[in-house]
N, C-alpha and C positions, 0 to 999 in steps of 0.2 A: 771722572776716572772709570774706564771700561775694565772688564775682568782681566783682559790680556796685559794692560798697564799694571793692573793690581798684582797679578801673578809676577811680574817682572820686578815690582817693587819688593814684594816679600822675598823674592829669591835673591834680590840684591842684598837684602838686610839679613838673610840668613848666614852670610858669611861674617864671622868674628873681625877679620881682617877689615873688610869693607865698612863695617861699623866703627871700627878703630879709626880708618881714614876719615870717615865724616867727622869725628870727635876732633881730630887734628885740624882738618879745614875749617871747623866751626870755631876752634879757639885761634885760628891764625888766618882770618879772611884775607885773600889775595895772595896767599902762599903758592909756591910753584911746586911742580911734581917733584923736583929734587929735594925740596924741603920735606915733602910727605915722605919720600922713600927713605930720607935719613932718619925716619922713626921707625924703621921695620928692618929685620933680618931676612928680608926676601930681596930678590933681584929688582933693579928698577923696572925692568920690563915687566915683571909680575906686578909691581904697583901700578904701572901705566894701564895694565889690562884691567886691573880692578877700578882704576879711575874712569876708564871707558864705560865700564858696566854701570858705575855710579852716573855718570853724565847721561847715558842712554836712558836711564829711568827718570831723569830731571832731579835727582838728589843732590847733583853738583852741577855748577855752571861754570863755564871758563870764559876768559876773555884773553885774547891774544895782545901781547904787549911785546913788540919785537919778535925776538925768539922764543919768548917764554909764554906759558899759558898761566894766568892768574887764575886760582881755584876759589870758588866761593860755594858754600852749602845753601841749598834751596829748601827750606822747611815745608815748603807748600805741599808737596806730595804726602808728606807724614802728616800734616795737619788735615788734608782730606780723608785719608784713612782713620784719624782720630775722631773727625766729625761724623764720619760714617756710622762708626759703631757707637760712640759714646752718645752721640745724640739719640741714637735709637734706644740704646739700653738705659741712659739716663730718664727718659720719660717713663719706661718700664718700672724703674726702681723708684722713681719719685712716687707714682702712683701707689706701688706696694708701700712705701714707708709712710706715706700719707694715711693709707687705712691702717697700718699698724699703730700710728700715733692716735687715731681716733678710738681704736680698740682698747689701747692702754688707758686712754683718759676716761672712757667709759667704764672701764673695770675699776679705776682709781675712784670714780664717782660713786659707783656701787659699793665698793668696799667702805668708803666714808658714810654713806647711808645705813649700811648694816651695823658699823661700829655705833653710830648715834643712836639708832633703834636698840642696840643691845645694851647701850649706857643707859638710855631711857627705861628700859624694861627693868634693870639691875636697880635704879634708883626706886623704881616704884615697888620693889619687893622689900 
């Protein structure tokens, strides 16, 4: 996914109406534009414009069946965004957490050794 496509995707997702449209289509795969429009208090034309934006970004796919367009959500663009950042940051945080784990374990061992040494010292007194 290039930068221009990424910008278009984030711009599409910036709209609460479009995110709600994606939810409707996700919950009702193969629904029509009319079905989607019934869920909103905006004109059918406005819903169609939102649908076109979502389709241009690849978040929605449509299949013509007679006079109707059946709508399906395509989660692939979202997966690509998730992989782009989560994989990058997951490796970063995994390394940090591993170092933290080793530091805590080392400190715990040191504290146990100190307690044993103190206990041995107290017994000899």
